[in-house]
C-alpha positions as CSV (number, residue, x, y, z in Angstrom):
1,M,147.3,131.8,172.5
2,N,149.7,130.0,174.7
3,T,150.8,126.7,173.3
4,D,150.2,125.0,176.7
5,L,146.6,126.3,176.7
6,A,146.1,125.1,173.1
7,L,147.3,121.7,173.9
8,V,145.1,121.3,177.0
9,I,142.0,122.6,175.2
10,G,142.7,120.3,172.2
11,C,143.1,117.3,174.5
12,L,139.9,118.1,176.4
13,L,137.9,118.6,173.2
14,A,139.2,115.3,171.8
15,V,138.2,113.4,175.0
16,L,134.8,115.1,175.3
17,S,133.9,114.3,171.6
18,V,134.3,110.5,172.1
19,P,130.8,110.1,173.8
20,S,129.2,112.2,171.1
21,I,130.8,110.0,168.4
22,L,129.6,106.8,170.1
23,S,126.1,108.2,170.7
24,A,125.8,109.2,167.0
25,L,127.1,105.8,165.8
26,T,124.7,103.8,168.1
27,D,121.8,105.9,166.9
28,R,122.9,105.3,163.3
29,R,123.4,109.0,162.6
30,A,126.3,110.7,161.0
31,P,128.6,112.2,163.6
32,R,128.9,115.6,161.9
33,A,129.3,117.8,164.9
34,S,131.6,115.3,166.6
35,A,133.8,115.1,163.5
36,L,134.1,118.9,163.4
37,T,135.0,118.9,167.1
38,V,137.7,116.3,166.5
39,L,139.1,118.3,163.6
40,I,139.3,121.4,165.8
41,A,140.9,119.5,168.6
42,G,143.5,118.0,166.2
43,G,144.2,121.4,164.9
44,L,144.8,122.8,168.3
45,I,147.1,119.9,169.3
46,L,149.1,120.2,166.0
47,Y,149.4,124.0,166.5
48,A,150.7,123.4,170.1
49,L,153.2,120.8,168.9
50,R,154.6,122.9,166.1
51,A,154.6,126.2,167.9
52,N,156.4,125.0,171.0
53,P,160.2,125.1,170.3
54,G,161.1,122.1,172.4
55,G,158.0,120.1,171.7
56,Y,156.2,118.0,174.3
57,S,156.8,114.6,175.7
58,F,154.3,112.3,177.4
59,A,156.1,112.8,180.7
60,E,155.4,116.6,180.5
61,L,151.7,116.4,179.9
62,P,150.6,116.2,183.5
63,N,152.7,119.2,184.3
64,V,151.3,121.1,181.4
65,F,147.7,120.4,182.6
66,V,148.5,121.4,186.1
67,S,150.3,124.6,185.0
68,V,147.3,125.6,182.8
69,A,144.9,124.9,185.7
70,A,147.0,126.9,188.1
71,D,146.9,129.9,185.7
72,F,143.1,129.9,185.9
73,L,142.7,129.3,189.7
74,P,143.2,132.3,192.0
């Protein structure tokens, strides 16, 4: 798996799990599925950060998202 793709998927999973966590907490349920999703997202982000030789900076993140989107669009 490309490290850029792992970083983008991890970031998207982390962002999409926030509403699920908030919903579970407001309904006074345990956020089990949300916690698992956050762990998977964190693992993907850590993999991307460790596997990329130069690492990532915050200034690079928009370019990484655009390059991954450009790979999937025809």
